[in-house]
C-alpha positions in Angstrom: 16.4 29.6 -97.0 13.3 30.8 -98.4 10.0 29.6 -97.1 7.6 27.7 -99.3 5.1 29.9 -101.1 1.6 29.8 -99.5 -1.3 28.6 -101.5 -2.7 32.1 -101.9 0.6 33.4 -103.2 0.7 30.6 -105.8 -2.9 31.4 -106.8 -2.0 35.1 -107.0 0.9 34.4 -109.3 -1.4 32.2 -111.5 -4.0 34.9 -111.7 -1.4 37.5 -112.7 -0.1 35.1 -115.4 -3.5 34.6 -116.8 -4.2 38.3 -116.7 -1.0 39.1 -118.6 -1.6 36.5 -121.2 -5.1 37.9 -121.8 -3.6 41.3 -122.5 -0.6 40.2 -124.7 -2.3 37.5 -126.7 -5.2 38.3 -129.1 -8.3 36.3 -128.4 -8.0 34.6 -131.8 -4.6 33.3 -130.9 -5.2 32.6 -127.2 -3.3 29.7 -125.7 -4.8 26.3 -126.2 -7.1 25.4 -123.3 -7.7 21.6 -123.1 -11.2 20.9 -121.9 -10.9 19.6 -118.4 -14.4 18.4 -117.9 -13.2 14.8 -117.8 -10.3 15.6 -115.4 -12.0 18.2 -113.2 -15.1 16.9 -111.4 -18.3 18.9 -111.8 -18.7 21.3 -108.9 -22.3 20.3 -108.2 -23.3 16.8 -107.2 -26.0 15.0 -109.1 -28.3 15.0 -106.1 -28.3 18.8 -106.0 -25.8 19.0 -103.2 -22.2 20.4 -103.5 -19.1 18.3 -103.7 -15.8 18.7 -101.9 -14.3 20.2 -105.1 -16.9 23.0 -105.0 -16.0 23.8 -101.4 -12.3 23.6 -102.2 -12.6 26.1 -105.0 -14.8 28.3 -102.8 -12.2 28.2 -100.1 -9.4 29.2 -102.5 -11.5 32.1 -103.9 -12.3 33.3 -100.4 -8.7 33.2 -99.3 -7.6 35.1 -102.4 -10.4 37.6 -101.8 -9.1 38.3 -98.2 -5.5 38.6 -99.6 -6.2 41.3 -102.2 -9.3 43.1 -100.9 -10.0 44.7 -97.5 -13.1 42.7 -96.5 -13.9 45.2 -93.8 -14.1 47.9 -96.4 -16.1 45.7 -98.7 -18.8 45.3 -96.1 -19.2 49.1 -96.1 -19.8 49.4 -99.8 -23.1 49.4 -101.5 -24.3 45.8 -102.0 -24.2 46.0 -105.8 -20.8 47.6 -105.8 -19.4 45.0 -103.4 -21.0 42.2 -105.5 -19.3 43.6 -108.6 -15.9 43.5 -106.9 -16.4 39.9 -105.8 -17.6 38.9 -109.2 -14.2 40.1 -110.7 -12.3 38.0 -108.2 -14.4 34.9 -108.8 -13.9 35.3 -112.6 -10.1 35.6 -112.2 -9.7 32.6 -110.0 -12.0 30.4 -112.0 -9.9 31.3 -115.1 -6.6 30.7 -113.2 -7.8 27.3 -112.0 -9.2 26.3 -115.4 -12.3 25.1 -113.7 -14.9 24.1 -116.2 -18.2 25.3 -114.8 -21.3 26.7 -116.4 -22.5 30.3 -116.1 -25.3 29.1 -113.7 -22.8 27.4 -111.5 -20.5 30.4 -111.5 -23.4 32.6 -110.4 -24.2 30.2 -107.6 -20.6 30.3 -106.5 -20.7 34.1 -106.6 -23.9 34.1 -104.5 -22.3 31.8 -101.9 -19.2 33.9 -101.6 -21.3 37.1 -101.4 -23.3 35.5 -98.6 -20.0 34.6 -96.8 -18.6 38.1 -97.0 -21.7 40.3 -96.8 -24.2 38.0 -94.9 -24.4 34.9 -92.9 -22.9 32.4 -95.3 -25.0 29.3 -96.1 -27.7 30.5 -93.7 -28.6 33.4 -95.9 -31.1 31.6 -98.2 -32.6 29.7 -95.2 -33.1 33.0 -93.3 -34.9 34.4 -96.4 -37.4 31.5 -96.5 -40.5 32.5 -94.4 -41.7 28.9 -94.2 -38.7 27.8 -92.1 -39.3 28.3 -88.4 -36.1 26.8 -86.9 -32.5 26.4 -88.2 -30.2 23.9 -86.5 -26.5 23.8 -87.3 -24.5 20.9 -85.8 -21.0 21.7 -86.7 -20.1 21.8 -90.4 -22.4 18.8 -91.1 -25.6 19.3 -93.2 -28.0 21.8 -91.7 -31.4 20.8 -90.2 -34.5 23.0 -90.5 -38.0 22.9 -89.1 -40.7 23.5 -91.7 -44.5 23.0 -91.1 -43.7 21.6 -87.7 -41.4 18.8 -88.9 -37.6 18.7 -88.7 -35.8 17.9 -92.0 -32.2 17.6 -93.2 -31.0 19.9 -96.0 -28.1 19.6 -98.4 -26.8 23.0 -97.1 -23.6 23.0 -94.9 -20.8 25.1 -93.9 -17.4 24.8 -95.6 -15.7 24.0 -92.2 -16.0 24.7 -88.5 -13.9 27.9 -88.9 -16.4 29.4 -91.3 -19.2 28.4 -88.9 -17.5 30.0 -85.9 -16.9 33.2 -87.9 -20.6 33.5 -88.7 -21.5 32.8 -85.1 -19.1 35.6 -83.9 -20.5 37.9 -86.6 -24.1 37.3 -85.3 -23.4 37.8 -81.6 -21.1 40.8 -82.1 -24.1 42.7 -83.6 -25.7 42.8 -80.1 -22.5 43.5 -78.2 -21.8 39.9 -77.1 -19.1 37.4 -77.8 -18.6 33.7 -78.2 -15.2 32.1 -77.7 -13.4 29.5 -75.5 -13.7 31.8 -72.5 -17.4 32.4 -73.1 -18.7 29.4 -75.1 -22.4 29.9 -74.5 -24.2 32.9 -75.8 -27.8 34.1 -76.5 -28.3 36.7 -79.2 -30.7 37.9 -81.8 -30.7 38.8 -85.5 -31.8 42.3 -86.7 -35.2 40.9 -87.5 -35.7 39.7 -83.9 -35.0 36.0 -84.6 -33.6 34.3 -81.5 -30.1 32.8 -81.7 -28.2 30.4 -79.4 -24.6 29.5 -79.8 -22.5 26.9 -78.0 -18.9 26.8 -79.1 -16.0 24.4 -78.6 -14.7 23.1 -76.3 -18.2 22.5 -74.9 -19.5 21.5 -78.4 -17.3 18.6 -79.4 -18.0 18.4 -83.1 -17.8 22.2 -83.8 -20.0 25.1 -82.9 -23.7 24.5 -82.5 -26.0 27.2 -83.8 -29.7 27.3 -83.3 -32.0 30.0 -84.7 -35.6 30.4 -83.9 -36.9 32.5 -86.8 -39.6 35.1 -86.5 -41.9 35.8 -89.4 -41.5 39.2 -91.0 -45.2 39.7 -90.9 -46.4 39.7 -87.3 -49.1 37.1 -86.7 -52.5 38.2 -85.3 -55.1 36.4 -83.2 -57.3 36.3 -86.3 -54.6 34.5 -88.2 -54.1 32.0 -85.4 -57.8 31.3 -85.7 -57.4 30.6 -89.4 -54.6 28.2 -88.6 -56.8 26.3 -86.2 -54.8 27.2 -83.1 -58.0 28.5 -81.4 -61.6 28.8 -82.4 -63.2 32.2 -83.1 -65.1 32.1 -79.8 -61.9 31.3 -77.9 -60.1 34.1 -79.7 -62.9 36.5 -78.7 -62.4 35.5 -75.0 -58.7 36.1 -75.3 -59.3 39.5 -76.8 -61.6 40.5 -74.0 -59.1 39.2 -71.4 -56.4 41.3 -72.9 -58.6 44.4 -73.1 -59.8 44.3 -69.5 -56.2 44.2 -68.1 -56.2 40.7 -66.7 -52.8 39.6 -65.5 -51.9 36.7 -67.8 -49.3 34.0 -67.8 -48.7 32.0 -71.0 -47.3 28.6 -70.4 -46.2 25.8 -72.8 -43.4 23.7 -74.0 -40.5 24.7 -76.1 -41.6 25.8 -79.6 -45.3 25.7 -78.7 -45.9 29.3 -79.7 -45.8 31.2 -76.3 -44.0 34.3 -77.6 -46.2 34.4 -80.7 -49.3 34.3 -78.6 -47.9 37.0 -76.3 -47.3 39.2 -79.3 -50.9 38.6 -80.4 -52.3 39.5 -77.0 -50.4 42.8 -76.8 -52.3 44.0 -79.9 -55.2 44.7 -77.6 -53.3 47.1 -75.3 -54.5 50.7 -75.6 -52.2 53.1 -77.4 -52.1 55.5 -74.4 -50.4 53.0 -72.1 -46.8 52.9 -71.1 -45.4 49.4 -71.6 -42.0 48.2 -70.3 -40.7 44.9 -71.7 -37.9 42.8 -70.1 -36.3 40.0 -72.1 -33.1 37.9 -72.3 -33.0 38.6 -76.0 -35.4 41.2 -77.4 -38.0 39.3 -79.4 -41.3 41.0 -78.7 -42.8 43.1 -81.5 -45.1 45.5 -79.9 -46.8 48.1 -82.1 -47.9 50.6 -79.5 -46.2 54.0 -79.6 -45.0 54.1 -75.9 -42.9 51.0 -75.5 -39.7 50.7 -73.4 -37.6 47.7 -74.3 -35.0 46.3 -71.8 -32.6 43.4 -72.3 -30.4 41.5 -69.9 -26.6 41.6 -70.2 -24.1 38.8 -69.5 -20.9 39.3 -67.5 -17.8 40.6 -69.1 -14.4 38.9 -69.3 -13.7 39.8 -65.7 -17.0 38.3 -64.6 -18.5 41.7 -63.7 -21.2 43.9 -65.2 -24.0 41.2 -65.4 -27.5 42.5 -65.4 -30.1 39.8 -64.7 -33.8 39.6 -65.5 -34.5 40.2 -61.8 -32.6 43.4 -61.9 -34.6 44.6 -64.9 -38.0 43.6 -63.4 -37.1 45.4 -60.1 -36.0 48.5 -62.0 -39.3 48.5 -64.0 -41.2 49.4 -60.9 -39.4 52.8 -60.8 -40.1 53.6 -64.5 -43.8 54.4 -64.1 -45.1 51.5 -66.3 -48.8 50.8 -67.0 -48.0 47.2 -67.9 -44.9 45.1 -67.4 -44.3 42.3 -69.9 -41.6 39.7 -69.3 -40.6 37.7 -72.3 -39.9 34.6 -70.2 -39.5 33.9 -66.5 -36.9 31.3 -65.6 -36.0 32.0 -62.1 -36.4 34.2 -59.0 -37.6 37.1 -61.2 -41.0 35.4 -61.0 -41.3 36.9 -57.5 -40.8 40.4 -58.8 -43.2 39.9 -61.7 -45.9 38.8 -59.2 -45.1 41.8 -57.0 -45.6 44.0 -60.1 -48.9 42.3 -60.9 -50.1 42.8 -57.4 -49.1 46.5 -56.9 -51.2 48.3 -59.5 -49.7 47.2 -62.8 -52.8 45.3 -64.0 -52.6 43.7 -67.4 -49.0 42.6 -67.0 -48.0 39.4 -68.9 -45.2 36.8 -69.0 -44.4 33.4 -70.3 -42.9 30.3 -68.7 -42.3 26.6 -69.6 -44.9 24.2 -68.2 -47.1 21.4 -69.6 -50.4 22.4 -68.0 -51.9 25.3 -66.0 -51.4 23.3 -62.8 -47.8 22.7 -63.6 -47.4 26.4 -64.4 -48.4 27.3 -60.9 -46.1 24.7 -59.4 -43.2 26.0 -61.6 -43.8 29.6 -60.4 -43.6 28.4 -56.8 -40.4 26.4 -57.4 -38.8 29.3 -59.3 -39.5 31.7 -56.4 -38.1 29.2 -53.9 -34.8 29.1 -55.9 -34.3 32.8 -55.0 -33.6 31.9 -51.4 -36.3 34.3 -50.0 -37.3 31.9 -47.3 -41.0 32.3 -47.9 -43.4 29.5 -46.8 -45.1 27.6 -49.6 -48.5 28.8 -48.6 -47.4 32.4 -48.8 -46.0 31.9 -52.3 -49.2 30.2 -53.4 -51.4 33.0 -52.0 -49.2 35.5 -53.9 -49.7 33.5 -57.1 -53.4 33.3 -56.7 -53.8 37.0 -55.8 -51.5 38.2 -58.7 -52.3 36.0 -61.7 -55.8 36.1 -63.2 -55.5 33.8 -66.2 -53.2 31.1 -67.4 -53.2 30.4 -71.2 -51.7 27.0 -72.1 -50.2 26.3 -75.5 -49.1 22.9 -76.8 -47.2 21.6 -79.8 -49.0 18.4 -80.9 -47.3 15.3 -82.4 -48.2 16.3 -86.0 -46.3 19.6 -85.5 -49.4 21.8 -85.2 -49.7 24.3 -82.3 -52.9 24.7 -80.3 -54.1 26.8 -77.4 -55.4 24.0 -75.2 -56.6 25.8 -72.0 -57.8 29.2 -70.9 -57.8 28.8 -67.2 -58.8 31.2 -64.4 -57.2 31.1 -60.9 -60.0 31.5 -58.3 -58.1 31.6 -55.0 -57.1 29.2 -52.3 -59.0 26.4 -50.5 -56.8 25.5 -47.6 -53.4 25.0 -49.0 -54.6 24.2 -52.5 -55.0 26.7 -55.3 -58.4 26.5 -57.1 -58.6 26.9 -60.8 -61.4 26.7 -63.4 -61.1 26.1 -67.1 -63.1 28.5 -69.3 -62.0 26.9 -72.6 -60.3 23.6 -73.5 -59.1 21.7 -76.6 -60.0 18.1 -76.9 -58.2 15.7 -79.3 -60.6 13.4 -81.1 -58.2 11.5 -83.3 -56.3 12.0 -86.6 -57.2 12.0 -90.3 -55.7 9.9 -93.1 -52.8 12.3 -93.5 -51.8 11.9 -89.8 -53.1 15.4 -88.8 -54.6 15.8 -85.4 -58.4 16.4 -85.4 -60.0 18.0 -82.3 -62.3 20.6 -81.0 -62.2 23.7 -78.9 -65.1 23.9 -76.5 -66.4 25.9 -73.6 -66.6 24.3 -70.2 -70.1 25.8 -69.7 -69.0 28.5 -67.1 -71.3 31.4 -67.8 -70.1 33.8 -65.1 -66.2 33.7 -64.8 -64.2 35.4 -62.2 -63.1 38.1 -64.7 -66.8 39.1 -65.2 -66.7 42.1 -62.8 -63.5 43.3 -64.5 -65.2 42.9 -67.9 -68.2 44.9 -66.7 -65.9 47.7 -65.3 -64.5 48.0 -68.9 -67.8 47.7 -70.6 -67.1 44.3 -72.1 -69.5 42.1 -70.2 -71.9 41.7 -73.1 -69.2 40.7 -75.5 -67.9 38.2 -72.9 -71.3 36.7 -72.4 -71.8 36.4 -76.1 -68.4 34.7 -76.6 -69.1 32.2 -73.8 -72.5 31.4 -75.2 -71.2 30.9 -78.7 -68.4 28.7 -77.4 -71.0 26.3 -75.8 -71.6 24.9 -79.3 -68.7 22.5 -80.1 -66.7 23.5 -83.2 -64.6 20.8 -84.9 -61.2 21.8 -86.2 -58.9 19.8 -88.4 
């Protein structure tokens, strides 16, 4: 007649029994506790990972915590107060289960459960590590990370796919989005600006797939990129001048090549009295100017309505009296609207796109505009690109994991139906050292009077540009 007690109810009764015994029986006459170290496996594996017994105990504690404490109220408490509440529950359950664990292991268990309830579960310590640039979660299997340009497997994993999906939903709900069976693909961001992509079942067969592109807490500068060898000091000076004199810039490169990081660096040279409007799918840019308007796209709701595309945002920008328009990444027909903005008085506008060379970047812009169904001839589109974009900056991620700025290329115009470009600055690979690191040099192509010269003179930067080009003529070897 009566249903079988749930596991949580059994655990609750056991905790109550242990608590009553501790009150009624003096410590000196406490019931005999047989050491179970031989019978109960240690919760930590010898290789530093965690065993199934660890995750089983953690699951029991978490279920008990949900049963007796309102987790939604727990998240509203002060962190120390919430941690104290969770500590009490952990102690009670460990005593009830007679699990023989050390103080250090119990503290680690407490930390994991606090991360589950108050943070992002197993991801919390990975997010706190500034050396990690990417976090890749493939279901409840061990998590992969990228560190120093190389992908490595960690011993960190989620308890199960349910815990992983709960963390995914917690992340995307912070920016007003959702991920479930009806909307299994979602882009979002963390409070620090890190980019998040989630693809959930049924599209992901082995559990939810979570990818996080982390942003450093301290914003990188062009001088720091120079120290890392991404660009030489002379090339960095050329980029500074290009940013100052309001050239229209497109940054192209492959995935993970550092396009957004470089875009952030170039925005440092925008004057503080300019009004900047940014358009992004997920807000990542970290502009420091006082007058910045940040816009973000919006997916459709459950009824399929209410979607706001990147093109909608870029078109609306033109009515917002911007001095510069910055598009985080162009992926489609919004390229046409960005070029229109660049060609209608919004000098100094910038954007990024995926391409493997400056030439391919121009071809990509042409093809993305054609996908919009505007019916424009190819020649007209190419003329628009040549009249709108002044400079293409190419970034590349090399095979050793390092990132380099490989081209600073000007667009000169059209010769017949063919766009004409000239490289101001290039990176040449010379080989690799004993450790497998790429060795190369940044060098000038010897052009002493680039197309942007008149613009530099208008802004009083022609002497600095001439000095940078002259200094760049001497090759500089970078490891």
